[in-house]
N, C-alpha and C positions, 0 to 999 in steps of 0.2 A: 590530429589527435589519432589516434586509434582505437578503436573499443572490440572489447569483447568478446565473438561470439557468442549470444547468448543463448543459456543452457536449461532454457523451459520452455518444453515442448507440452502442449497437453494428452493427455492418456498414459504423461509419462512421470517420470517422482519427481517434485519440483525440487528447486536448486534448495538445498541449505545455504541459511544463513547463521551471521555471528557479527549480533549491532548493539550495542549500546544502547537501552532502553534509557525510557520516560522516569521509571520503577529505581535507576538507579543501577539496576543490575546488569549484563551482558545476553541475549535475549538472540535463543537459538528458536528457530522453527520447528527444527526436532522436536521444541518442551512442548508443539502441540497436539504431536502426533498421540489421533484415536478423535478427532476435533478436527470441525472444519473448520479453517482459518480462510479466515478475507484481507487479505495483507490489497497493501492499495500507495501508491507511487502516484505522491503528486512535487513540484518543484520550488516548491516555498511556504515557510510559519506563517499568517495575517495577508496575505495578499489580499482580496478577496477574491481568487474563483478556487485559493485552495483554502479560503477560509470557510465557503459554503458550504462547500464536499465535505468539511469537516463537523460541521454544522447540521446534514444531513445527513450522512453517520450519526452525529450521534444522536438528532432527533428518531431517528431507526431504530437503535443500536439495540432495547428491548425486543425489539421484534426478531429482529438480528442473531440474539441473546437465545431466541426463543427458538429456532430456529437448528440450538448449538452452535453459533457459530461465535469464535473471538475476531477481532476486530485490530488489524495493524495497522498503523500508517507509517510508511518510511520515506524523508526527504533526506537533505544533503546537511539538512538543518543539526546545527552541532543543537545540543541535548540544552541549553542552557535557556537557546529559543523556544526548543518545546513545553519550557515547563514552563515559559509564558504565557504560549499558544493553549493549551491546554486552559492554566489558572482562568484565563479570560474568560476561552469559549464553552469551560464547565464540558473537558471532552471525557465520557471515562476509558477511557480507551488507552494500551500504552501506543506509544508516537515513539517511532525509531532511528539516532544517527545515521546520517549513510554519508559521512563526509570524505571519503575513497570512493565513492560509489563502486563496493559494492555489490551489494546486490543489486542495487538495477541498473550493474550492467549481464552476471548472469540471468539479469529477465528480462533484460534488450530494451529497458530503458531507455539508458543516457547516450542519447546522440545530437547528431549537432540538431539546430533548431534556427530558426531569421525570426525578426523580427525590427521591426523596420529595419530595411535593410541590411540589419548587423546576423553574422553567424556567432551561435552561441556555443558550447557543449551544456544542454541540462535536462533534464526531464522532464518526457513526453510523460504525459497522467496516464493511469495507468492502471485495472486493478486486476487482483488472480481471484479465482477459489478455489480450496485446497480440498478433498475429500479429507476424508478419520485419514487413512491409508498414504499415505505426504503423496497425494499425484495432483496434479493441475488436472481441474478439470472444467474448466472454464474462466474467458480470459477475453480482457476489456479491452484493449491499446487507443494511447492514439481517443479515448475518450470527448466527450461533453459532458458537465455537470449535472448540469437539470435532467431529471426524474431516473436518474443512471440511479445512485440506492431503489431506487421500485425497480432495474431490472437485475441486481447484483442476487434481488428478497428472494423475486419470483423464481429465482436459476434455483437458489438454495431450499421452493416448495419443492421445484421436480428434481431434485436431486434425493430423497427421500428414499 
């Protein structure tokens, strides 16, 4: 199962995508030009680490918005799953469905993973900070959830 070469590169224009959002509309990265965008890719709704990550972004949402940032969560889950996840965790930001892994491949986060000796393709937890001009300003790949949102906030403070 080959993956396309990622086109996301620091300092360059972030790859645009068009994905169905939890708001029932197709959401494009280019819709947010003029704003900072925090795009975080995660493996699966309602799993322990993904729930913790979403709740950390939720709990820091006002601080993130205070820096002019929009938060978008992306996983391969269908919209129906996203809607349940949003409702249960009271998430104030959009979740986008990337069931065909197109955005995941553009950002290089759809990769071969191993769990309990089994190999499979999946999302490597990663976050990208895109500036107002649409350029990729910072990236965190294969990250640990604990303390991650604080790192994103720090990067937003420094990018002013």
